[in-house]
PyMOL CGO cylinders between C-alpha atoms (Angstrom):
from pymol import cmd
from pymol.cgo import CYLINDER

trace = [
    CYLINDER, 16.83, -7.06, 3.22, 13.33, -4.82, 2.53, 0.3, 1, 1, 1, 1, 1, 1,
    CYLINDER, 13.33, -4.82, 2.53, 13.37, -1.35, 2.81, 0.3, 1, 1, 1, 1, 1, 1,
    CYLINDER, 13.37, -1.35, 2.81, 11.36, -0.79, 5.43, 0.3, 1, 1, 1, 1, 1, 1,
    CYLINDER, 11.36, -0.79, 5.43, 11.30, 3.84, 4.33, 0.3, 1, 1, 1, 1, 1, 1,
    CYLINDER, 11.30, 3.84, 4.33, 10.39, 2.55, 0.35, 0.3, 1, 1, 1, 1, 1, 1,
    CYLINDER, 10.39, 2.55, 0.35, 7.90, -0.12, 1.89, 0.3, 1, 1, 1, 1, 1, 1,
    CYLINDER, 7.90, -0.12, 1.89, 5.93, 3.10, 3.51, 0.3, 1, 1, 1, 1, 1, 1,
    CYLINDER, 5.93, 3.10, 3.51, 6.10, 5.35, 0.79, 0.3, 1, 1, 1, 1, 1, 1,
    CYLINDER, 6.10, 5.35, 0.79, 5.73, 3.69, -2.05, 0.3, 1, 1, 1, 1, 1, 1,
    CYLINDER, 5.73, 3.69, -2.05, 3.68, 0.91, -1.12, 0.3, 1, 1, 1, 1, 1, 1,
    CYLINDER, 3.68, 0.91, -1.12, 1.24, 1.12, 0.43, 0.3, 1, 1, 1, 1, 1, 1,
    CYLINDER, 1.24, 1.12, 0.43, -1.48, 3.42, -1.42, 0.3, 1, 1, 1, 1, 1, 1,
    CYLINDER, -1.48, 3.42, -1.42, -3.43, 6.15, -0.11, 0.3, 1, 1, 1, 1, 1, 1,
    CYLINDER, -3.43, 6.15, -0.11, -5.61, 5.06, 2.79, 0.3, 1, 1, 1, 1, 1, 1,
    CYLINDER, -5.61, 5.06, 2.79, -8.69, 8.00, 1.09, 0.3, 1, 1, 1, 1, 1, 1,
    CYLINDER, -8.69, 8.00, 1.09, -8.36, 5.47, -2.87, 0.3, 1, 1, 1, 1, 1, 1,
    CYLINDER, -8.36, 5.47, -2.87, -9.46, 2.97, -1.08, 0.3, 1, 1, 1, 1, 1, 1,
    CYLINDER, -9.46, 2.97, -1.08, -12.64, 1.15, -0.11, 0.3, 1, 1, 1, 1, 1, 1,
    CYLINDER, -12.64, 1.15, -0.11, -12.27, -0.38, 3.98, 0.3, 1, 1, 1, 1, 1, 1,
    CYLINDER, -12.27, -0.38, 3.98, -13.30, -3.63, 3.29, 0.3, 1, 1, 1, 1, 1, 1,
    CYLINDER, -13.30, -3.63, 3.29, -10.14, -3.35, 0.60, 0.3, 1, 1, 1, 1, 1, 1,
    CYLINDER, -10.14, -3.35, 0.60, -7.77, -2.13, 2.76, 0.3, 1, 1, 1, 1, 1, 1,
    CYLINDER, -7.77, -2.13, 2.76, -8.88, -4.96, 5.68, 0.3, 1, 1, 1, 1, 1, 1,
    CYLINDER, -8.88, -4.96, 5.68, -7.55, -7.46, 2.98, 0.3, 1, 1, 1, 1, 1, 1,
    CYLINDER, -7.55, -7.46, 2.98, -4.84, -5.39, 2.09, 0.3, 1, 1, 1, 1, 1, 1,
    CYLINDER, -4.84, -5.39, 2.09, -3.58, -4.59, 5.91, 0.3, 1, 1, 1, 1, 1, 1,
    CYLINDER, -3.58, -4.59, 5.91, -3.53, -8.40, 6.70, 0.3, 1, 1, 1, 1, 1, 1,
    CYLINDER, -3.53, -8.40, 6.70, -1.71, -9.51, 3.64, 0.3, 1, 1, 1, 1, 1, 1,
    CYLINDER, -1.71, -9.51, 3.64, 0.77, -7.41, 4.27, 0.3, 1, 1, 1, 1, 1, 1,
    CYLINDER, 0.77, -7.41, 4.27, 0.55, -8.18, 7.75, 0.3, 1, 1, 1, 1, 1, 1,
    CYLINDER, 0.55, -8.18, 7.75, 1.11, -12.04, 7.47, 0.3, 1, 1, 1, 1, 1, 1,
    CYLINDER, 1.11, -12.04, 7.47, 3.70, -11.28, 4.73, 0.3, 1, 1, 1, 1, 1, 1,
    CYLINDER, 3.70, -11.28, 4.73, 5.57, -8.60, 6.05, 0.3, 1, 1, 1, 1, 1, 1,
    CYLINDER, 5.57, -8.60, 6.05, 5.33, -11.38, 9.79, 0.3, 1, 1, 1, 1, 1, 1,
    CYLINDER, 5.33, -11.38, 9.79, 6.26, -14.29, 7.03, 0.3, 1, 1, 1, 1, 1, 1,
    CYLINDER, 6.26, -14.29, 7.03, 9.72, -11.59, 5.45, 0.3, 1, 1, 1, 1, 1, 1,
    CYLINDER, 9.72, -11.59, 5.45, 10.52, -11.29, 9.57, 0.3, 1, 1, 1, 1, 1, 1,
    CYLINDER, 10.52, -11.29, 9.57, 10.44, -15.18, 9.84, 0.3, 1, 1, 1, 1, 1, 1,
    CYLINDER, 10.44, -15.18, 9.84, 12.02, -16.08, 6.74, 0.3, 1, 1, 1, 1, 1, 1,
    CYLINDER, 12.02, -16.08, 6.74, 15.30, -13.34, 7.74, 0.3, 1, 1, 1, 1, 1, 1,
    CYLINDER, 15.30, -13.34, 7.74, 15.34, -13.60, 11.25, 0.3, 1, 1, 1, 1, 1, 1,
    CYLINDER, 15.34, -13.60, 11.25, 16.21, -17.26, 10.29, 0.3, 1, 1, 1, 1, 1, 1,
    CYLINDER, 16.21, -17.26, 10.29, 18.69, -17.07, 8.12, 0.3, 1, 1, 1, 1, 1, 1,
    CYLINDER, 18.69, -17.07, 8.12, 20.15, -14.41, 9.51, 0.3, 1, 1, 1, 1, 1, 1,
    CYLINDER, 20.15, -14.41, 9.51, 20.80, -15.57, 12.93, 0.3, 1, 1, 1, 1, 1, 1,
    CYLINDER, 20.80, -15.57, 12.93, 23.64, -17.31, 14.53, 0.3, 1, 1, 1, 1, 1, 1,
    CYLINDER, 23.64, -17.31, 14.53, 22.57, -18.90, 17.45, 0.3, 1, 1, 1, 1, 1, 1,
    CYLINDER, 22.57, -18.90, 17.45, 21.99, -15.68, 19.39, 0.3, 1, 1, 1, 1, 1, 1,
    CYLINDER, 21.99, -15.68, 19.39, 18.37, -15.39, 21.17, 0.3, 1, 1, 1, 1, 1, 1,
    CYLINDER, 18.37, -15.39, 21.17, 19.38, -11.59, 22.61, 0.3, 1, 1, 1, 1, 1, 1,
    CYLINDER, 19.38, -11.59, 22.61, 19.59, -11.10, 18.42, 0.3, 1, 1, 1, 1, 1, 1,
    CYLINDER, 19.59, -11.10, 18.42, 16.19, -12.34, 17.79, 0.3, 1, 1, 1, 1, 1, 1,
    CYLINDER, 16.19, -12.34, 17.79, 14.51, -11.08, 20.70, 0.3, 1, 1, 1, 1, 1, 1,
    CYLINDER, 14.51, -11.08, 20.70, 15.98, -7.52, 19.28, 0.3, 1, 1, 1, 1, 1, 1,
    CYLINDER, 15.98, -7.52, 19.28, 15.02, -8.35, 15.71, 0.3, 1, 1, 1, 1, 1, 1,
    CYLINDER, 15.02, -8.35, 15.71, 11.12, -9.90, 17.15, 0.3, 1, 1, 1, 1, 1, 1,
    CYLINDER, 11.12, -9.90, 17.15, 10.46, -6.48, 18.82, 0.3, 1, 1, 1, 1, 1, 1,
    CYLINDER, 10.46, -6.48, 18.82, 11.78, -4.60, 16.25, 0.3, 1, 1, 1, 1, 1, 1,
    CYLINDER, 11.78, -4.60, 16.25, 9.62, -5.77, 14.19, 0.3, 1, 1, 1, 1, 1, 1,
    CYLINDER, 9.62, -5.77, 14.19, 6.38, -5.68, 16.70, 0.3, 1, 1, 1, 1, 1, 1,
    CYLINDER, 6.38, -5.68, 16.70, 7.12, -1.88, 16.23, 0.3, 1, 1, 1, 1, 1, 1,
    CYLINDER, 7.12, -1.88, 16.23, 6.79, -1.62, 12.87, 0.3, 1, 1, 1, 1, 1, 1,
    CYLINDER, 6.79, -1.62, 12.87, 3.78, -3.20, 12.59, 0.3, 1, 1, 1, 1, 1, 1,
    CYLINDER, 3.78, -3.20, 12.59, 1.63, -1.11, 14.92, 0.3, 1, 1, 1, 1, 1, 1,
    CYLINDER, 1.63, -1.11, 14.92, 3.81, 1.96, 13.42, 0.3, 1, 1, 1, 1, 1, 1,
    CYLINDER, 3.81, 1.96, 13.42, 1.90, 0.21, 10.13, 0.3, 1, 1, 1, 1, 1, 1,
    CYLINDER, 1.90, 0.21, 10.13, -1.31, -0.11, 11.94, 0.3, 1, 1, 1, 1, 1, 1,
    CYLINDER, -1.31, -0.11, 11.94, -1.10, 3.57, 13.32, 0.3, 1, 1, 1, 1, 1, 1,
    CYLINDER, -1.10, 3.57, 13.32, -0.62, 5.34, 9.30, 0.3, 1, 1, 1, 1, 1, 1,
    CYLINDER, -0.62, 5.34, 9.30, -3.86, 3.09, 8.14, 0.3, 1, 1, 1, 1, 1, 1,
    CYLINDER, -3.86, 3.09, 8.14, -5.60, 3.93, 10.64, 0.3, 1, 1, 1, 1, 1, 1,
    CYLINDER, -5.60, 3.93, 10.64, -5.87, 1.31, 12.83, 0.3, 1, 1, 1, 1, 1, 1,
    CYLINDER, -5.87, 1.31, 12.83, -6.13, 1.60, 16.85, 0.3, 1, 1, 1, 1, 1, 1,
    CYLINDER, -6.13, 1.60, 16.85, -6.58, -1.75, 19.52, 0.3, 1, 1, 1, 1, 1, 1,
    CYLINDER, -6.58, -1.75, 19.52, -8.15, -3.22, 16.16, 0.3, 1, 1, 1, 1, 1, 1,
    CYLINDER, -8.15, -3.22, 16.16, -10.19, -1.59, 14.51, 0.3, 1, 1, 1, 1, 1, 1,
    CYLINDER, -10.19, -1.59, 14.51, -10.52, 1.12, 11.58, 0.3, 1, 1, 1, 1, 1, 1,
    CYLINDER, -10.52, 1.12, 11.58, -10.80, 4.65, 12.68, 0.3, 1, 1, 1, 1, 1, 1,
    CYLINDER, -10.80, 4.65, 12.68, -12.23, 7.71, 11.22, 0.3, 1, 1, 1, 1, 1, 1,
    CYLINDER, -12.23, 7.71, 11.22, -9.34, 10.97, 11.01, 0.3, 1, 1, 1, 1, 1, 1,
    CYLINDER, -9.34, 10.97, 11.01, -11.62, 12.78, 13.20, 0.3, 1, 1, 1, 1, 1, 1,
    CYLINDER, -11.62, 12.78, 13.20, -11.41, 9.65, 15.48, 0.3, 1, 1, 1, 1, 1, 1,
    CYLINDER, -11.41, 9.65, 15.48, -7.40, 9.53, 15.12, 0.3, 1, 1, 1, 1, 1, 1,
    CYLINDER, -7.40, 9.53, 15.12, -7.33, 12.79, 16.06, 0.3, 1, 1, 1, 1, 1, 1,
    CYLINDER, -7.33, 12.79, 16.06, -9.74, 12.32, 19.22, 0.3, 1, 1, 1, 1, 1, 1,
    CYLINDER, -9.74, 12.32, 19.22, -7.64, 9.04, 20.15, 0.3, 1, 1, 1, 1, 1, 1,
    CYLINDER, -7.64, 9.04, 20.15, -4.32, 11.29, 19.75, 0.3, 1, 1, 1, 1, 1, 1,
    CYLINDER, -4.32, 11.29, 19.75, -5.54, 14.50, 21.58, 0.3, 1, 1, 1, 1, 1, 1,
    CYLINDER, -5.54, 14.50, 21.58, -6.77, 11.96, 24.89, 0.3, 1, 1, 1, 1, 1, 1,
    CYLINDER, -6.77, 11.96, 24.89, -3.76, 10.05, 25.12, 0.3, 1, 1, 1, 1, 1, 1,
    CYLINDER, -3.76, 10.05, 25.12, -1.82, 13.86, 25.15, 0.3, 1, 1, 1, 1, 1, 1,
    CYLINDER, -1.82, 13.86, 25.15, -3.54, 14.93, 28.16, 0.3, 1, 1, 1, 1, 1, 1,
    CYLINDER, -3.54, 14.93, 28.16, -4.04, 11.70, 29.77, 0.3, 1, 1, 1, 1, 1, 1,
    CYLINDER, -4.04, 11.70, 29.77, -1.94, 12.38, 33.08, 0.3, 1, 1, 1, 1, 1, 1,
    CYLINDER, -1.94, 12.38, 33.08, -0.60, 8.61, 33.55, 0.3, 1, 1, 1, 1, 1, 1,
    CYLINDER, -0.60, 8.61, 33.55, 0.56, 8.80, 30.17, 0.3, 1, 1, 1, 1, 1, 1,
    CYLINDER, 0.56, 8.80, 30.17, 2.38, 11.70, 30.90, 0.3, 1, 1, 1, 1, 1, 1,
    CYLINDER, 2.38, 11.70, 30.90, 4.41, 10.53, 34.42, 0.3, 1, 1, 1, 1, 1, 1,
    CYLINDER, 4.41, 10.53, 34.42, 5.39, 7.75, 32.42, 0.3, 1, 1, 1, 1, 1, 1,
    CYLINDER, 5.39, 7.75, 32.42, 6.85, 10.71, 29.41, 0.3, 1, 1, 1, 1, 1, 1,
    CYLINDER, 6.85, 10.71, 29.41, 8.73, 12.77, 32.12, 0.3, 1, 1, 1, 1, 1, 1,
    CYLINDER, 8.73, 12.77, 32.12, 9.07, 12.20, 35.70, 0.3, 1, 1, 1, 1, 1, 1,
    CYLINDER, 9.07, 12.20, 35.70, 8.75, 15.86, 36.99, 0.3, 1, 1, 1, 1, 1, 1,
    CYLINDER, 8.75, 15.86, 36.99, 4.53, 16.09, 36.40, 0.3, 1, 1, 1, 1, 1, 1,
    CYLINDER, 4.53, 16.09, 36.40, 4.55, 13.38, 39.01, 0.3, 1, 1, 1, 1, 1, 1,
    CYLINDER, 4.55, 13.38, 39.01, 5.44, 15.78, 40.83, 0.3, 1, 1, 1, 1, 1, 1,
    CYLINDER, 5.44, 15.78, 40.83, 2.49, 17.71, 40.08, 0.3, 1, 1, 1, 1, 1, 1,
    CYLINDER, 2.49, 17.71, 40.08, -0.54, 15.64, 40.08, 0.3, 1, 1, 1, 1, 1, 1,
]
cmd.load_cgo(trace, "trace")
């Protein structure tokens, strides 16, 4: 089995040391590799349980999303560090997200 922590900390080169074209190619290849490994693991480890399959697929999707965020991708496009910070600030002050995160916000809006 693949250790995801090791994958994120050791196998991903630092973003600042890659060209953006190399990054795009690397991300696409890594996504394909992860998807293939996930599919292979799911096929061999599942014993007819649809709930397990859906859970593993959701977990793989969540890990892929975390990887994209770590690489600076948001909604399919590469963001600069400044762009990432701006997006985080906008997400943090968005009333729609606040009310989803904590029900108590709804009473004050």
